C-alpha positions as CSV (number, residue, x, y, z in Angstrom):
1,M,0.0,-0.1,0.0
2,G,2.7,2.6,0.7
3,Q,4.5,1.4,-2.3
4,L,1.5,2.2,-4.1
5,S,1.1,5.7,-2.6
6,E,4.5,6.8,-3.3
7,K,4.4,5.4,-6.9
8,S,0.9,7.8,-7.2
9,A,2.7,10.8,-5.5
10,G,5.9,10.1,-8.0
11,A,3.5,10.0,-11.1
12,A,1.4,13.3,-9.8
13,W,4.7,15.2,-9.3
14,E,5.7,14.0,-13.1
15,H,2.4,15.9,-14.2
16,L,2.9,18.7,-11.8
17,R,6.4,19.6,-13.1
18,R,5.4,19.8,-17.0
19,L,3.0,22.8,-15.9
20,P,3.6,26.4,-15.1
21,V,4.8,26.7,-11.5
22,W,1.8,29.3,-10.7
23,L,-0.7,26.9,-12.4
24,P,-1.5,23.9,-10.1
25,P,-1.5,26.0,-6.6
26,A,-3.8,28.6,-8.5
27,L,-6.4,25.9,-9.9
28,L,-6.1,24.1,-6.6
29,T,-6.7,27.1,-4.2
30,L,-9.6,27.7,-6.9
31,A,-11.0,24.5,-6.5
32,V,-11.1,24.3,-2.8
33,T,-12.2,27.7,-2.3
34,V,-15.3,27.5,-4.6
35,T,-16.4,24.1,-2.9
36,G,-19.3,24.9,-0.5
37,L,-18.8,28.6,-1.1
38,G,-22.7,29.5,-0.6
39,S,-22.8,27.1,2.0
40,A,-22.5,29.4,5.4
41,Q,-24.5,32.3,5.6
42,L,-23.4,35.5,5.4
43,W,-21.9,36.3,9.1
44,R,-21.6,39.8,11.1
45,D,-18.6,41.4,9.2
46,E,-19.7,40.4,6.1
47,L,-23.3,41.9,6.7
48,A,-21.5,45.2,7.2
49,T,-19.8,44.7,3.7
50,W,-23.5,44.2,2.1
51,S,-24.7,47.3,3.8
52,A,-21.8,49.6,2.8
53,A,-21.7,47.8,-0.9
54,T,-25.2,48.5,-1.8
55,R,-24.9,52.3,-0.7
56,S,-24.1,55.3,-3.0
57,P,-20.7,56.2,-3.5
58,G,-22.0,59.4,-1.5
59,D,-23.4,57.3,1.4
60,L,-20.5,55.4,1.4
61,A,-18.4,58.6,2.0
62,R,-20.8,59.9,5.0
63,L,-20.0,56.2,6.2
64,A,-16.1,56.3,6.3
65,G,-16.4,59.7,7.7
66,T,-18.4,57.9,10.7
67,I,-16.8,54.6,11.2
68,D,-14.8,52.3,9.2
69,A,-12.9,54.6,7.1
70,A,-9.8,52.3,6.9
71,T,-12.4,49.8,4.7
72,G,-13.9,52.7,2.8
73,P,-11.6,51.9,-0.3
74,Y,-12.9,48.2,0.0
75,Y,-16.2,49.0,0.2
76,L,-16.3,51.2,-2.6
77,L,-14.5,48.4,-4.6
78,M,-17.5,46.0,-3.5
79,H,-20.0,48.7,-4.4
80,L,-18.8,48.7,-8.1
81,W,-18.7,44.7,-8.1
82,T,-22.3,44.6,-7.0
83,S,-23.4,46.9,-9.0
84,V,-22.5,44.4,-11.9
85,F,-22.9,41.0,-10.3
86,G,-25.3,41.6,-7.9
87,D,-25.1,40.9,-3.8
88,S,-26.2,37.7,-3.5
89,T,-23.9,35.2,-1.0
90,I,-21.8,34.0,-3.7
91,A,-21.2,37.0,-5.7
92,L,-20.0,39.0,-2.6
93,R,-17.7,36.2,-2.0
94,V,-16.2,35.8,-5.7
95,P,-14.0,38.2,-5.1
96,A,-11.9,36.8,-2.2
97,V,-12.0,33.6,-4.0
98,L,-10.3,35.3,-6.9
99,A,-8.0,37.0,-4.6
100,M,-6.5,33.9,-3.1
101,T,-6.6,32.1,-6.5
102,V,-4.1,34.8,-7.7
103,A,-2.4,34.8,-4.3
104,A,-1.7,31.1,-4.6
105,G,-0.2,31.6,-8.3
106,L,2.2,34.5,-7.3
107,L,3.2,32.8,-4.2
108,A,4.5,30.0,-6.6
109,V,6.2,32.4,-8.6
110,L,7.6,34.3,-5.8
111,G,9.0,30.9,-4.3
112,A,10.8,29.9,-7.6
113,R,12.5,32.9,-7.8
114,L,13.5,33.0,-3.9
115,V,14.2,29.3,-3.6
116,D,13.8,27.2,-6.8
117,R,10.7,25.9,-8.8
118,R,10.1,23.0,-6.4
119,G,10.1,25.4,-3.4
120,G,7.6,27.7,-5.0
121,L,5.5,24.8,-6.1
122,F,5.0,23.2,-2.8
123,A,4.5,26.7,-1.2
124,G,1.4,27.3,-3.3
125,L,0.0,23.6,-2.9
126,L,0.6,24.1,0.7
127,F,-1.2,27.2,0.9
128,A,-4.0,26.3,-1.3
129,V,-5.2,23.2,1.4
130,L,-4.8,25.4,4.4
131,P,-8.3,26.1,6.1
132,G,-7.4,29.5,6.7
133,T,-7.0,30.0,3.0
134,S,-10.4,28.7,2.4
135,R,-11.9,30.9,5.5
136,Y,-10.8,34.0,4.0
137,G,-11.1,33.0,0.5
138,Q,-14.8,32.7,1.2
139,E,-15.3,35.8,2.9
140,A,-16.6,39.1,1.6
141,R,-14.1,41.0,3.5
142,P,-10.9,42.7,2.7
143,Y,-8.3,40.0,3.9
144,A,-7.9,37.9,0.8
145,L,-7.2,41.0,-1.4
146,A,-4.8,42.2,1.0
147,T,-3.0,38.5,1.4
148,M,-2.8,39.0,-2.7
149,L,-1.6,42.3,-2.6
150,A,1.0,41.5,-0.1
151,V,2.6,38.8,-2.1
152,L,2.4,40.8,-5.6
153,A,4.1,43.8,-3.7
154,T,7.1,41.4,-2.6
155,L,7.4,39.7,-6.0
156,L,7.6,43.1,-7.5
157,L,10.0,44.2,-5.0
158,V,12.2,41.2,-5.9
159,T,12.0,41.8,-9.4
160,A,12.7,45.3,-9.0
161,L,15.8,44.5,-6.9
162,R,17.0,42.2,-9.5
163,R,16.6,44.2,-12.6
164,P,15.9,47.5,-11.3
165,S,14.0,50.0,-13.7
166,W,11.7,52.8,-13.0
167,A,8.8,50.8,-14.5
168,R,9.5,47.9,-12.0
169,W,9.6,50.2,-9.3
170,A,6.6,52.1,-10.8
171,G,4.6,48.6,-10.5
172,Y,5.8,48.1,-7.0
173,A,4.8,51.1,-6.0
174,A,1.2,50.7,-7.6
175,A,0.9,47.2,-5.6
176,V,2.1,49.0,-2.1
177,A,-0.6,51.9,-2.5
178,A,-3.4,49.6,-3.4
179,L,-2.2,47.3,-0.4
180,G,-2.6,50.3,2.0
181,L,-5.8,51.2,0.6
182,I,-7.2,47.7,1.0
183,H,-5.9,46.9,4.4
184,L,-3.8,49.6,6.5
185,I,-2.3,47.0,8.6
186,A,-1.0,45.1,6.2
187,L,1.3,47.7,5.4
188,T,3.5,46.6,8.3
189,V,4.9,44.1,5.4
190,L,7.0,47.4,4.4
191,A,9.2,46.8,7.5
192,A,10.3,43.6,5.7
193,H,10.6,45.0,2.7
194,A,12.8,48.2,3.9
195,L,14.9,45.7,6.0
196,V,15.8,43.9,2.5
197,V,16.5,46.9,0.7
198,L,18.9,48.2,3.2
199,I,20.8,45.3,3.6
200,T,20.9,44.7,-0.4
201,W,22.4,48.2,-0.4
202,W,24.7,47.8,2.4
203,R,26.2,44.1,1.5
204,G,25.9,44.3,-2.0
205,P,24.8,41.8,-4.7
206,A,22.6,38.7,-3.2
207,P,22.4,39.5,0.4
208,A,19.2,37.8,0.8
209,G,18.4,35.4,-1.8
210,I,17.8,38.3,-4.3
211,A,20.7,37.4,-6.7
212,T,21.6,40.6,-8.6
213,P,24.4,41.3,-11.1
214,A,27.4,43.0,-9.5
215,Q,26.5,46.7,-9.6
216,P,28.5,49.4,-9.1
217,D,27.8,51.6,-5.6
218,V,25.8,54.1,-7.2
219,E,23.3,51.7,-8.4
220,R,23.1,50.2,-5.1
221,D,22.5,53.6,-3.9
222,R,19.7,54.0,-6.3
223,R,17.8,51.2,-5.1
224,V,17.5,52.5,-1.8
225,W,16.2,55.7,-3.3
226,R,14.0,54.5,-5.9
227,W,12.4,52.4,-2.9
228,L,11.8,55.4,-0.9
229,V,10.5,57.5,-3.9
230,A,8.0,54.3,-4.7
231,V,6.6,54.1,-1.1
232,V,5.5,57.9,-1.2
233,P,2.2,57.2,-3.1
234,V,1.2,54.7,-0.3
235,A,2.1,57.6,2.2
236,L,0.0,60.2,0.6
237,L,-3.0,57.8,-0.2
238,A,-3.0,55.6,3.2
239,G,-1.9,58.8,5.4
240,P,-5.1,60.3,5.6
241,L,-7.0,57.0,6.0
242,L,-4.7,56.1,8.9
243,V,-5.2,59.5,10.5
244,K,-9.1,59.2,10.1
245,A,-9.3,55.7,11.2
246,R,-7.0,56.5,14.4
247,T,-10.2,58.7,15.3
248,Q,-12.6,56.2,14.8
249,Q,-10.5,53.2,16.8
250,S,-12.2,53.7,20.1
251,R,-15.7,52.8,18.4
252,Q,-14.6,50.7,15.5
253,L,-12.4,48.3,17.5
254,N,-14.2,48.7,20.8
255,W,-14.5,45.0,21.4
256,V,-10.7,44.0,21.2
257,H,-8.8,43.7,24.3
258,L,-5.0,44.6,24.9
259,A,-2.6,41.7,23.3
260,R,-1.3,39.4,25.8
261,L,1.9,36.9,25.4
262,D,-0.5,34.0,24.9
263,D,-2.0,35.6,21.9
264,L,1.3,34.9,20.0
265,T,1.2,31.1,20.6
266,A,-2.8,31.1,19.4
267,L,-1.9,32.9,16.4
268,P,-0.9,30.3,14.2
269,G,-4.1,28.1,14.8
270,G,-5.9,31.7,14.2
271,V,-4.5,32.3,10.8
272,A,-4.7,29.0,9.5
273,Q,-7.7,28.3,11.2
274,S,-6.8,25.1,12.3
275,S,-4.7,24.7,15.4
276,V,-3.0,21.2,14.4
277,V,-2.5,22.6,10.6
278,G,-1.3,25.9,12.0
279,G,1.1,24.0,14.5
280,L,2.8,21.9,11.3
281,L,3.2,25.1,9.3
282,V,5.0,26.6,11.9
283,G,7.3,23.4,12.4
284,V,8.1,22.8,8.6
285,A,8.5,26.6,8.2
286,A,11.1,26.7,10.9
287,L,13.1,23.8,9.0
288,G,12.8,25.8,5.9
289,A,14.4,29.1,7.3
290,A,16.9,26.6,8.5
291,R,17.7,25.2,5.5
292,L,17.6,29.0,3.3
293,G,19.9,30.7,5.8
294,R,20.5,34.1,4.5
295,R,18.1,33.5,1.6
296,A,15.4,33.2,4.4
297,L,15.7,37.0,5.2
298,L,13.0,38.1,3.3
299,P,10.0,35.5,3.9
300,V,10.9,35.5,7.5
301,S,10.9,39.2,8.0
302,A,7.7,39.4,6.2
303,V,6.2,37.1,8.7
304,L,7.8,38.1,11.9
305,L,7.9,41.8,11.7
306,P,4.4,42.3,11.0
307,V,3.5,40.1,13.7
308,L,5.9,41.7,16.3
309,L,5.0,45.2,15.0
310,L,1.2,44.6,15.6
311,F,1.9,43.0,18.8
312,A,3.8,45.6,20.3
313,A,1.1,48.4,19.2
314,G,-1.5,45.8,20.4
315,T,-0.4,46.1,24.1
316,V,-0.8,49.6,24.3
317,V,-3.8,50.2,22.0
318,P,-6.3,47.3,21.2
319,L,-5.2,46.3,17.8
320,W,-4.6,42.7,17.9
321,V,-6.9,40.6,15.8
322,P,-5.2,37.4,14.3
323,R,-7.2,37.9,11.1
324,Y,-5.6,41.0,10.5
325,L,-2.3,39.0,9.9
326,V,-3.4,36.5,7.3
327,F,-1.3,38.2,4.7
328,V,1.8,37.0,6.6
329,V,0.5,33.1,6.0
330,P,2.1,32.8,2.2
331,F,5.3,33.6,3.7
332,A,5.2,31.1,6.2
333,C,4.0,28.7,3.4
334,L,7.2,29.7,1.3
335,L,9.6,28.9,4.1
336,A,7.7,25.7,4.2
337,G,8.0,25.2,0.7
338,A,12.0,25.7,0.8
339,A,12.0,22.7,3.5
340,L,9.8,20.6,1.1
341,A,11.8,21.3,-1.7
342,A,14.8,19.6,0.2
343,V,12.9,16.2,0.2
344,A,11.8,13.9,-2.5
345,A,8.8,15.2,-4.5
346,P,6.8,12.2,-3.2
347,T,7.5,13.0,0.1
348,A,6.8,16.7,0.2
349,L,3.5,15.5,-1.8
350,V,2.6,13.5,1.0
351,V,3.0,16.2,3.6
352,V,0.9,18.6,1.6
353,V,-1.9,15.8,1.3
354,L,-1.3,15.5,5.2
355,A,-1.8,19.2,5.9
356,G,-5.1,19.1,3.9
357,L,-6.3,15.9,5.5
358,L,-5.6,17.2,9.1
359,G,-7.7,20.4,8.0
360,L,-10.6,18.6,6.9
361,P,-12.4,18.9,10.1
362,D,-12.0,22.5,10.1
363,Q,-12.8,23.0,6.4
364,A,-16.0,21.2,7.0
365,A,-16.8,23.5,9.9
366,L,-16.0,26.9,8.2
367,R,-18.6,25.9,5.6
368,R,-21.5,25.2,8.2
369,T,-20.8,28.8,9.8
370,H,-18.6,31.7,9.7
371,E,-19.1,32.7,13.4
372,W,-16.4,32.2,16.3
373,P,-17.0,29.6,17.9
374,R,-17.8,27.4,15.1
375,S,-20.2,25.9,17.9
376,A,-22.2,28.9,18.4
377,P,-23.7,30.0,14.9
378,V,-26.3,32.8,14.1
379,D,-28.8,31.8,11.8
380,Y,-30.3,34.8,10.4
381,A,-31.6,33.0,7.2
382,G,-33.7,30.8,9.7
383,A,-35.1,33.6,11.7
384,A,-35.9,35.2,8.6
385,R,-37.9,32.5,7.4
386,V,-39.9,32.3,10.4
387,V,-41.1,35.9,10.0
388,A,-41.5,35.4,6.2
389,D,-43.8,32.3,6.8
390,G,-46.0,34.1,9.4
391,Q,-46.0,37.7,8.3
392,R,-49.2,39.8,7.5
393,P,-49.5,43.2,6.0
394,G,-49.1,46.1,8.6
395,D,-46.6,44.1,11.1
396,A,-43.8,45.7,12.5
397,V,-40.4,44.4,13.6
398,V,-38.2,45.1,16.6
399,Y,-34.7,44.2,17.1
400,S,-32.8,44.0,20.5
401,P,-30.0,44.5,20.9
402,R,-30.3,47.4,18.0
403,H,-26.5,48.6,18.3
404,S,-24.7,45.6,18.4
405,W,-21.9,43.7,16.2
406,L,-24.6,41.1,15.4
407,F,-26.3,43.3,13.3
408,L,-29.6,41.9,13.7
409,D,-31.5,44.0,11.5
410,L,-29.0,43.7,8.6
411,G,-29.2,39.8,8.9
412,I,-32.9,40.0,8.8
413,E,-33.5,42.4,6.1
414,Y,-30.8,40.6,3.8
415,H,-32.9,37.5,3.7
416,L,-36.0,39.1,3.4
417,S,-37.3,40.9,0.1
418,D,-40.1,42.7,2.0
419,P,-39.4,43.0,5.9
420,P,-41.6,44.1,8.0
421,R,-41.8,48.1,9.4
422,D,-39.1,48.6,11.3
423,V,-41.2,50.6,13.9
424,L,-38.9,52.2,16.2
425,V,-36.6,53.4,13.7
426,T,-36.3,57.3,13.5
427,E,-33.5,57.5,11.1
428,D,-31.8,54.5,9.3
429,E,-28.3,53.7,9.2
430,V,-27.8,54.9,5.6
431,R,-29.1,58.4,6.2
432,R,-27.0,58.3,9.6
433,G,-23.8,57.3,7.7
434,D,-23.4,54.6,10.2
435,L,-23.6,51.0,10.5
436,W,-26.6,51.3,12.8
437,A,-30.0,52.9,12.7
438,A,-31.2,55.6,15.2
439,E,-34.2,54.5,17.3
440,C,-37.3,56.3,19.0
441,P,-35.6,57.6,22.5
442,Q,-39.6,57.1,23.6
443,P,-40.5,53.7,22.1
444,A,-44.2,53.8,23.4
445,P,-45.6,56.4,21.0
446,C,-43.8,54.8,18.3
447,L,-45.3,51.5,19.1
448,A,-48.9,53.2,19.3
449,G,-51.3,51.9,16.5
450,T,-49.1,48.6,15.9
451,T,-51.1,45.4,16.9
452,R,-48.6,42.6,15.8
453,V,-44.6,42.8,16.3
454,W,-41.9,40.4,15.3
455,L,-39.2,40.4,18.1
456,V,-36.1,39.3,17.1
457,V,-33.6,38.9,20.2
458,S,-30.1,37.6,20.1
459,G,-29.3,34.4,22.1
460,R,-31.8,31.8,23.0
461,H,-34.6,33.1,25.7
462,A,-37.8,31.1,26.8
463,E,-39.2,34.6,27.6
464,P,-37.7,36.8,24.8
465,L,-39.7,39.9,26.1
466,A,-38.0,39.6,29.8
467,A,-34.2,40.0,27.5
468,V,-35.5,43.3,26.2
469,P,-33.7,46.2,28.3
470,G,-34.8,49.8,29.1
471,A,-37.6,51.6,27.9
472,K,-38.1,49.6,24.8
473,G,-38.6,46.5,27.1
474,D,-41.0,48.5,29.3
475,A,-43.2,49.6,26.4
476,L,-43.4,46.0,24.8
477,R,-43.9,44.4,28.1
478,T,-46.7,46.9,29.0
479,D,-48.6,46.9,25.3
480,F,-47.8,43.3,24.2
481,T,-48.0,39.6,24.9
482,V,-46.1,36.9,23.6
483,T,-47.9,34.6,21.1
484,Q,-45.5,32.4,19.6
485,V,-41.6,31.7,20.3
486,W,-39.3,30.4,17.9
487,Q,-35.7,29.3,18.7
488,R,-33.1,29.4,16.1
489,P,-29.3,29.1,16.6
490,G,-28.1,32.2,18.1
491,L,-31.4,33.8,17.8
492,T,-34.7,34.2,19.3
493,V,-37.9,35.3,17.5
494,A,-41.3,36.2,19.1
495,L,-44.5,37.1,17.6
496,L,-46.2,39.8,19.9
497,T,-49.7,40.7,19.9
498,S,-51.6,43.9,21.4
499,R,-53.1,43.5,24.7
500,P,-56.9,43.8,24.6
501,G,-58.2,47.1,25.3
502,R,-54.8,48.9,24.3
């Protein structure tokens, strides 16, 4: 049996080596990420993307001025996308699928240039089977695009350092500027780029696996200056975003805690979306770094410097969110690819397959829900079906809590073509330039004249009215009684009817 497996792996390798190095990783990533693309319903962050992307550019500008300025360019891109392809779950996620597919292909090319063809190929294949690649390749958020642009910018940097020209540096500048607009934290990869440029200048040719022909000192100096010029556009474009995002941080990241040391140990499992696969990746990457020696500088620094910079900042300011660092995963895979390139090709393929098999439980789980923990899904679609099945003309709906990152109203409205009247809303989120609507400060008058109310409450509650706090709860308990209650994962739906004589 083992001999048969080895022969099969050998035959697979013979087929792979005849193809362009980028093609197998790209095709495998595409195949894995499109599998079950629409299975998990949109989760809370994706609902925010849907809400933003379906607004006009003017409304998007107001939103950026209120909250989520850092994600504004991504929302604008998604606005253009949805205006052409619609806002179905699959349509919203396809840009991420395409971005991860391109990232895998670019990673293979980068690995071929920094290590060798086999190293690039195995790096791309390993990246394709990681649960994290599927998780963020199936999410309508900017992380997959940031991953693609981080790899692209690094590849263009290597190209510009090897064969300097203004055209190549201009390509690098465009990629870095796009990276900053899509995901500000991903710009921490520039610390690794700066380190490589400086060492290239200091040591001369081929200091970090970036083989260059012998150049006079003046050409080495030009590389430094051209890199500095190349990062000017990102400073001009992303700088204002960074300043504005800083003023919104207390509201945008009020759920994030200061970073602790144990957060670092949990990071591999977080970005790989599997503790066991994350541990395997770290172990094989460490072997690859040892094998490469000086040539490991670029991928090692592209992993460690962003992590350490965000962690250091996160100990002072609440910024530490593991998914913000998804863009470093390809560089860890590049190091792992270098280790796999040192063993027989069939053995390397077995390691890739093993990583895929170990990640299968997590792959299956993330296709059920994108919520974390996976054991606590929020079934917006199920709650919406309850309302749709029993809705009558004149019905109203009330959400509790309203100002929550669960986005109960967005979740129900996304799944209903004709939702009940949101009776307590005085100004919707679009007019407010926000992600949340404003409600009546005195709910009782706003509920007057309403005979049936659909109450949607987060969590599981046998007595949903008791779970509604404040004046809203008082008004509902005074004027309405519970007629029926439905429990759905993460949500409770209740039909309320007005009390006799009200």
